[in-house]
C-alpha positions in Angstrom: 93.9 73.5 -27.5 95.6 70.3 -27.7 93.4 68.0 -25.6 95.9 65.1 -25.4 98.1 67.1 -23.1 95.1 69.2 -21.6 95.3 69.2 -17.6 91.8 69.9 -16.0 91.9 72.5 -13.4 90.8 70.4 -10.7 91.5 66.7 -10.3 89.0 63.9 -9.3 90.1 62.6 -6.1 88.4 58.9 -5.7 89.5 58.6 -2.2 87.8 61.7 -1.1 84.8 60.6 -3.0 84.8 57.4 -1.3 85.0 58.7 2.4 82.2 61.3 1.6 79.9 58.5 0.7 81.1 56.2 3.5 80.2 59.2 6.0 76.9 59.5 4.3 75.9 55.9 4.6 77.0 55.9 8.3 75.0 58.9 9.0 72.2 58.2 11.8 69.5 59.2 9.6 70.5 56.8 6.8 70.9 53.9 9.3 67.4 54.5 11.0 65.9 54.6 7.7 67.3 51.1 6.7 66.4 49.8 10.1 62.9 51.0 9.5 62.8 49.6 6.0 64.0 46.1 7.4 61.1 46.1 10.2 58.4 47.1 7.7 57.5 50.5 9.0 59.4 52.6 6.6 56.6 52.8 4.0 55.9 56.3 4.1 53.7 56.3 0.9 50.9 54.2 2.3 48.0 56.2 3.4 46.7 55.6 7.2 43.7 53.6 7.9 40.5 55.8 7.1 37.3 55.3 9.3 34.4 53.7 7.0 32.1 56.9 7.5 35.0 59.1 5.9 35.3 56.9 2.9 31.7 57.2 2.1 31.8 61.1 2.6 34.7 61.3 0.4 33.1 59.0 -2.2 29.7 61.3 -2.0 31.7 64.3 -2.4 33.4 63.0 -5.4 30.2 62.0 -7.1 28.6 65.5 -6.4 31.9 67.1 -7.7 31.6 65.2 -10.9 27.9 66.0 -11.2 28.7 69.7 -10.9 31.2 69.5 -13.5 28.9 67.6 -16.0 26.6 70.3 -15.4 28.7 73.0 -15.9 30.1 71.5 -19.0 26.7 70.7 -20.3 25.2 74.2 -19.8 26.1 75.2 -23.5 23.9 72.3 -24.6 21.0 73.4 -22.3 21.3 77.0 -23.3 20.7 76.2 -27.0 17.8 73.9 -25.9 16.2 76.8 -23.5 16.5 79.5 -26.0 15.9 77.7 -29.1 12.3 78.6 -29.3 12.6 82.1 -27.7 11.7 84.9 -30.3 14.1 87.8 -30.0 
């Protein structure tokens, strides 16, 4: 195939592309999103305020979970200690 004279089966229309982008940028949801970002209320990644008792509860639950995981991982060592002197 001679690529110098090759005509693609579809042609890229820059005007249609621009119209599509202008339509998307004028969409009501996009306008609302921009307005929220300008007003400072558009950060949806920030977590809502949490009461102090809930923070303490979550911290304690995390500590208990870590302690449980440490015990599970150390059980092999404990088993060797418990059964080291046992006569079979």
